[in-house]
N, C-alpha and C positions, 0 to 999 in steps of 0.2 A: 720259274715263277712269273706270274703275270704282274704287270705293272699297274699300280692303282691310279685311277683318275683323280685329278685334283678336284676338290668340291666346286671350285668356280666353273669347271667345265660342265657340271650337271645343272647349272642354272640355265633357264630358258633365256633367249635373247631379250634384251631391254625392250619394253613396250614403247610404241610411238605415242608421244603425248601430243594432244591437239591444243589444249589451253594452258597447261601448267608447265610446259617445257622451259619457259624462261626462269623458272625457280630452281630448276635442277642444278645449275652452276652455283647457286647461292646456299645450298644445303649440304650437309655432310653425306658422304656416300651411303651410310646406314644410319637408321634412326631407331632407337630403342622404343619399344611400345610405351613404356612408362614416361617417356619424354615427348611423345607425339603431339601432345596438346601445346607444348612450348613451340615446337617447329612448325606447326600448322596454324599458330595464332588462335587456337581455341576451336578451329574448324572441326577437328576430330579429337576424341578423347580415348584414353587407354581402354576404358570400359567399352566404348563403342566398338573398338577394334577387337578386343577379346570376344565380345558377343559375335561379331561378324566372322571372326576366325572359327568359333565353335560351330557355326551354321554353315561353314564352308563357303562364305560370301566375302571373306576379307581379301587383303592383297594376295596376289597369286603366288608370291614367294615370301616366306618368312624363315628366319633362322633362329635356332636356339643357340645361344651363347651362354654357357654356364646355366644359370637360372633365369636369364633374361631373354625375352623374345624380341627380335629386331627385324626391321624391314629394309631391304635395299631400297633406296630412295626412289628410283624409277618406278618400282612396283607399288610403292605407297602412293606416289602421285597418280598413277594409273587408276588405283582404287578410288582415290578422291574424284577423279574425272568421271568414273562410273557412277558416282553418287549424284552427279549433275553438276555442271558448272555453267553459269550464266554470267557473261560479261555485261555490266550495266554501265553505260557512259552517260553521265549526267550532262545534258546539254547546258551551255552557258546562256544566261538570260541577258 
C-alpha cells in the first residue's frame, strides 16, 4: 500500500510578503472568507474574494472546510499585496 501525503505537504511554500508581513503574527493562521472583512478592517469583503476566486484571480490557496471557504493567512495577505499597497506617512507640521 502506498502512503498518503498529508494535505499540508501539498500546499506551496508561504509567499514572501513585502508590506504586510508585520500583520502575519497578529492574525489567525486561517481566515474564513465570510470573516475576511473583519480581519482586514474592511479592506476586502467576502463578495470581492468570491468574485476574484471565480475569475481565478483570488488568493493562490484556498481551502474548503465543510461548506466554508478559508484562506491560509499568508496567501490572503499576498493577495492583498497584489491589489496594491501604498504606505502613506503623513509628515508632521
